[in-house]
Backbone as JSON, one array per atom type, in Angstrom:
{
  "sequence": "NLQIVICIGVAELFWRFLMELKIMQKTYDLALYLYPALLHFPRSERHTSVAEIKRTLFNMMRLIVRANKAKKKKELLAELDAELELLRTQIRLVMELGFLPFKKYKIISGYLAEIGKMLGGWIKSCRY",
  "N": [[113.14, 63.74, 132.53], [113.51, 66.47, 132.14], [114.43, 66.51, 129.53], [112.14, 65.73, 128.16], [110.44, 67.89, 128.67], [111.88, 69.92, 127.36], [111.77, 68.93, 124.73], [109.0, 69.05, 124.29], [108.67, 71.81, 124.48], [110.22, 72.68, 122.28], [108.82, 71.4, 120.22], [106.38, 72.74, 120.45], [107.15, 75.37, 119.79], [107.99, 74.93, 117.15], [105.53, 74.11, 116.02], [104.05, 76.48, 116.3], [105.57, 78.13, 114.61], [105.11, 76.87, 112.12], [102.33, 77.24, 111.96], [102.18, 80.0, 111.78], [103.48, 80.41, 109.37], [101.71, 79.06, 107.66], [99.36, 80.61, 107.91], [100.21, 83.0, 106.81], [100.81, 82.14, 104.22], [98.26, 81.36, 103.36], [96.93, 83.8, 103.45], [98.4, 85.19, 101.56], [97.78, 83.61, 99.31], [95.08, 84.24, 99.16], [95.29, 86.95, 98.45], [96.42, 86.66, 95.9], [94.27, 85.49, 94.58], [92.3, 87.39, 94.93], [93.16, 89.84, 93.82], [92.99, 89.77, 90.84], [90.2, 89.65, 90.68], [89.45, 92.11, 91.71], [90.19, 93.79, 89.67], [88.1, 93.82, 87.94], [86.19, 95.45, 88.97], [84.03, 98.35, 88.84], [85.29, 101.41, 87.47], [84.74, 103.61, 89.07], [84.9, 102.59, 91.61], [87.51, 101.98, 92.11], [89.2, 103.69, 93.54], [88.07, 103.71, 95.95], [86.4, 101.35, 97.25], [88.06, 99.22, 96.23], [90.65, 100.14, 96.86], [90.44, 100.27, 99.66], [89.97, 97.58, 100.35], [92.36, 96.42, 99.45], [94.13, 97.75, 101.15], [93.33, 96.79, 103.66], [93.93, 94.07, 103.35], [96.74, 94.18, 103.03], [97.38, 95.27, 105.51], [96.69, 93.1, 107.11], [98.66, 91.21, 106.32], [100.93, 92.58, 107.15], [100.5, 92.65, 109.92], [100.6, 89.91, 110.51], [103.3, 89.34, 110.01], [104.5, 91.06, 111.89], [103.42, 90.06, 114.31], [104.51, 87.54, 114.27], [107.17, 88.1, 114.77], [107.12, 89.37, 117.2], [107.43, 89.41, 120.8], [105.37, 89.71, 122.59], [102.43, 88.83, 121.56], [99.69, 89.0, 121.72], [98.19, 91.48, 121.55], [98.72, 92.28, 118.9], [97.66, 90.12, 117.5], [95.0, 90.44, 118.17], [94.47, 92.81, 116.8], [94.88, 91.85, 114.21], [92.77, 90.05, 114.05], [90.63, 91.84, 114.1], [91.09, 93.2, 111.69], [90.7, 91.1, 109.91], [87.97, 90.63, 110.29], [86.98, 93.07, 109.35], [87.75, 92.87, 106.64], [86.16, 90.71, 105.87], [83.64, 91.9, 106.08], [83.88, 93.99, 104.2], [84.17, 92.52, 101.82], [81.74, 91.15, 101.73], [80.01, 93.33, 101.46], [80.76, 94.45, 98.92], [80.03, 92.34, 97.32], [77.27, 92.24, 97.73], [76.61, 94.69, 96.64], [76.94, 94.15, 94.03], [79.4, 94.15, 92.73], [81.12, 92.06, 92.93], [81.07, 88.8, 91.8], [78.89, 86.18, 92.98], [79.94, 83.58, 93.01], [82.73, 84.0, 93.15], [82.75, 85.34, 95.55], [82.04, 83.28, 97.32], [84.31, 81.63, 97.15], [86.32, 83.38, 98.08], [85.3, 83.82, 100.63], [85.71, 81.3, 101.68], [88.52, 81.22, 101.83], [88.83, 83.26, 103.75], [87.52, 82.11, 105.94], [89.21, 79.92, 106.48], [91.57, 81.28, 107.14], [90.64, 82.58, 109.41], [90.2, 80.37, 111.15], [92.84, 79.49, 111.45], [93.96, 81.73, 112.65], [92.48, 81.81, 115.02], [93.45, 79.48, 116.26], [96.11, 80.26, 116.61], [95.82, 82.42, 118.34], [94.75, 81.05, 120.58], [96.95, 79.46, 121.21], [98.67, 81.32, 122.24], [97.65, 82.06, 124.64], [98.41, 80.46, 126.7]],
  "CA": [[111.99, 64.63, 132.54], [113.91, 67.74, 131.54], [114.48, 66.31, 128.07], [110.76, 65.71, 127.67], [109.96, 69.28, 128.72], [112.56, 70.64, 126.27], [111.19, 68.45, 123.46], [107.65, 69.62, 124.17], [108.85, 73.24, 124.19], [110.69, 72.81, 120.89], [107.71, 71.01, 119.35], [105.39, 73.83, 120.48], [107.71, 76.47, 118.99], [107.94, 74.52, 115.73], [104.13, 74.15, 115.6], [103.69, 77.89, 116.14], [106.24, 78.61, 113.4], [104.37, 76.35, 110.97], [101.02, 77.88, 111.91], [102.37, 81.36, 111.3], [103.77, 80.31, 107.94], [100.48, 78.67, 106.96], [98.42, 81.73, 107.87], [100.75, 83.96, 105.84], [100.64, 81.55, 102.89], [96.83, 81.41, 103.02], [96.62, 85.22, 103.2], [99.05, 85.47, 100.28], [96.95, 82.96, 98.29], [93.88, 85.07, 99.05], [95.66, 88.14, 97.68], [96.59, 86.25, 94.51], [92.95, 85.25, 94.01], [91.47, 88.59, 95.04], [93.62, 90.93, 92.95], [92.33, 89.76, 89.52], [88.77, 89.94, 90.86], [89.32, 93.55, 91.93], [90.39, 94.47, 88.38], [86.81, 93.87, 87.23], [85.3, 96.4, 89.62], [83.87, 99.59, 88.06], [86.33, 102.43, 87.66], [84.35, 104.48, 90.18], [85.2, 101.91, 92.89], [88.95, 101.67, 92.21], [89.86, 104.52, 94.56], [87.34, 103.6, 97.21], [86.29, 99.96, 97.71], [89.25, 98.44, 95.86], [91.78, 100.64, 97.66], [90.24, 99.88, 101.07], [90.16, 96.12, 100.44], [93.81, 96.18, 99.35], [94.76, 98.27, 102.38], [93.02, 95.84, 104.73], [94.69, 92.85, 103.09], [98.15, 94.45, 103.34], [97.47, 95.41, 106.97], [96.69, 91.75, 107.66], [99.98, 90.63, 106.1], [101.85, 93.31, 108.01], [100.27, 92.2, 111.3], [101.1, 88.53, 110.62], [104.77, 89.43, 110.13], [104.84, 91.69, 113.17], [103.08, 89.13, 115.39], [105.48, 86.45, 114.2], [108.44, 88.58, 115.31], [106.92, 89.98, 118.52], [107.41, 88.56, 121.99], [103.99, 89.82, 123.1], [101.66, 88.71, 120.33], [98.25, 89.08, 121.98], [97.6, 92.72, 121.02], [98.83, 92.24, 117.43], [96.7, 89.13, 117.01], [93.66, 91.05, 118.3], [94.38, 93.73, 115.66], [94.73, 91.01, 113.02], [91.39, 89.54, 114.08], [89.76, 92.96, 113.71], [91.29, 93.43, 110.25], [90.04, 89.99, 109.21], [86.53, 90.89, 110.33], [86.75, 94.18, 108.43], [87.83, 92.36, 105.28], [84.93, 89.92, 105.63], [82.54, 92.85, 105.88], [84.1, 94.69, 102.92], [83.91, 91.58, 100.74], [80.29, 90.93, 101.68], [79.39, 94.55, 100.95], [80.95, 94.59, 97.47], [79.24, 91.29, 96.67], [75.86, 92.66, 97.76], [76.47, 95.83, 95.72], [77.01, 93.62, 92.67], [80.73, 94.32, 92.14], [81.83, 90.79, 93.03], [80.15, 87.68, 91.56], [78.66, 85.32, 94.13], [80.86, 82.44, 92.94], [84.02, 84.46, 93.67], [82.51, 85.65, 96.95], [82.09, 82.01, 98.06], [85.71, 81.2, 97.21], [87.01, 84.31, 98.98], [84.8, 83.53, 101.99], [86.4, 80.08, 102.11], [89.86, 81.65, 102.26], [88.7, 84.03, 104.99], [87.17, 81.16, 107.01], [90.43, 79.18, 106.82], [92.46, 82.22, 107.84], [90.04, 82.77, 110.73], [90.48, 79.19, 111.97], [94.26, 79.51, 111.78], [94.16, 82.82, 113.6], [91.92, 81.36, 116.29], [94.43, 78.55, 116.85], [97.29, 81.03, 117.01], [95.43, 83.17, 119.54], [94.66, 80.09, 121.68], [98.3, 79.01, 121.59], [99.35, 82.41, 122.95], [97.01, 82.28, 125.95], [99.02, 79.58, 127.71]],
  "C": [[112.31, 65.97, 131.89], [113.96, 67.65, 130.03], [113.09, 66.32, 127.46], [110.2, 67.12, 127.62], [110.59, 70.09, 127.6], [111.98, 70.23, 124.93], [109.8, 69.02, 123.23], [107.74, 71.1, 123.83], [109.28, 73.47, 122.76], [109.57, 72.47, 119.92], [106.66, 72.11, 119.29], [105.87, 75.02, 119.65], [107.64, 76.15, 117.5], [106.51, 74.58, 115.21], [103.68, 75.58, 115.38], [104.3, 78.46, 114.87], [105.49, 78.14, 112.16], [103.01, 77.03, 110.83], [101.15, 79.29, 111.34], [102.68, 81.36, 109.81], [102.51, 79.98, 107.15], [99.51, 79.84, 106.85], [98.91, 82.79, 106.88], [100.55, 83.42, 104.42], [99.18, 81.63, 102.45], [96.4, 82.84, 102.71], [97.21, 85.65, 101.85], [98.24, 84.86, 99.13], [95.65, 83.73, 98.08], [94.17, 86.3, 98.21], [95.8, 87.8, 96.19], [95.25, 85.99, 93.83], [92.15, 86.55, 93.92], [91.87, 89.67, 94.04], [92.99, 90.9, 91.55], [90.83, 90.07, 89.61], [88.54, 91.44, 91.02], [89.48, 94.35, 90.64], [89.08, 94.65, 87.61], [85.79, 94.8, 87.9], [85.15, 97.63, 88.72], [84.96, 100.6, 88.41], [86.02, 103.32, 88.87], [84.69, 103.88, 91.55], [86.7, 101.69, 93.11], [89.67, 102.48, 93.28], [89.13, 104.48, 95.89], [87.36, 102.14, 97.69], [87.55, 99.15, 97.45], [90.44, 98.85, 96.72], [91.65, 100.21, 99.12], [90.45, 98.38, 101.27], [91.65, 95.79, 100.39], [94.52, 96.63, 100.63], [94.53, 97.29, 103.54], [93.84, 94.56, 104.57], [96.17, 93.04, 103.43], [98.35, 94.66, 104.84], [97.5, 94.04, 107.64], [98.07, 91.11, 107.51], [101.03, 91.28, 107.01], [101.73, 92.83, 109.46], [100.74, 90.76, 111.52], [102.61, 88.54, 110.82], [105.16, 90.0, 111.48], [104.56, 90.75, 114.34], [104.07, 87.97, 115.43], [106.79, 86.84, 114.87], [108.33, 89.06, 116.76], [106.97, 88.95, 119.65], [106.0, 88.55, 122.59], [103.07, 89.92, 121.88], [100.18, 89.07, 120.5], [97.6, 90.31, 121.34], [97.62, 92.73, 119.49], [97.84, 91.25, 116.84], [95.27, 89.65, 117.13], [93.44, 92.05, 117.15], [94.15, 92.95, 114.36], [93.31, 90.46, 112.92], [90.4, 90.62, 113.65], [89.88, 93.25, 112.22], [90.61, 92.33, 109.43], [88.53, 90.2, 109.18], [86.15, 92.04, 109.41], [86.77, 93.71, 106.99], [86.61, 91.52, 104.93], [83.76, 90.84, 105.31], [82.66, 93.57, 104.54], [83.75, 93.77, 101.75], [82.42, 91.31, 100.6], [79.57, 92.13, 101.08], [79.54, 94.66, 99.43], [80.22, 93.5, 96.69], [77.77, 91.72, 96.61], [75.6, 93.87, 96.86], [76.59, 95.41, 94.26], [78.36, 93.77, 91.99], [81.51, 93.02, 92.11], [80.83, 89.66, 92.8], [80.05, 86.76, 92.78], [79.63, 84.15, 94.17], [82.24, 82.83, 93.51], [83.9, 84.8, 95.16], [82.62, 84.38, 97.8], [83.53, 81.52, 98.21], [86.5, 82.07, 98.18], [86.58, 84.07, 100.43], [85.45, 82.27, 102.55], [87.81, 80.39, 102.59], [89.78, 82.34, 103.62], [88.36, 83.12, 106.17], [88.41, 80.37, 107.45], [91.41, 80.05, 107.59], [91.95, 82.44, 109.26], [90.31, 81.59, 111.66], [91.95, 79.17, 112.39], [94.56, 80.58, 112.82], [93.63, 82.44, 114.97], [92.86, 80.4, 117.01], [95.66, 79.27, 117.36], [97.01, 81.81, 118.3], [95.36, 82.24, 120.75], [96.04, 79.66, 122.15], [99.06, 80.08, 122.37], [98.75, 82.67, 124.33], [97.71, 81.51, 127.06], [100.46, 79.88, 127.92]]
}
C-alpha cells in the first residue's frame, strides 16, 4: 500500500511538472505570435497599449516561474489568473479600437483560452 501511495504521489508531482511546462510553453508561443502583431500597431500606441500588453505578458511568465518554484502556489496562481484576465481585456480593447485584425484576435483568444484551461487545472490541483 505504501508503494502505491508513493507512486501516486510521484505521478501527481510529474503531472504538475508537465502542466507547468505546458502552460509556460503555451504562454511563450503566445508571445511569439503576439510580438509581430504588435509591430503593426500605430506609433502612438507603442508606448501605451503595446507596452502594457508586453508588461502583462511578461508578468504572466514571471508568475508561472515563481509559482512553479513556490511551495505555496495559491496566491501566485490567483495573481496569474488576474494577469490573464487583464491580458484578455487588453487584447479585446485593441481589437475593438481597430489596432488588431479580428483574425489575429481570434487566434490570440484561442491561446488565452488554452492558457486559462491549463491555469484552471493547476489551481484545482493545488486545492487538494
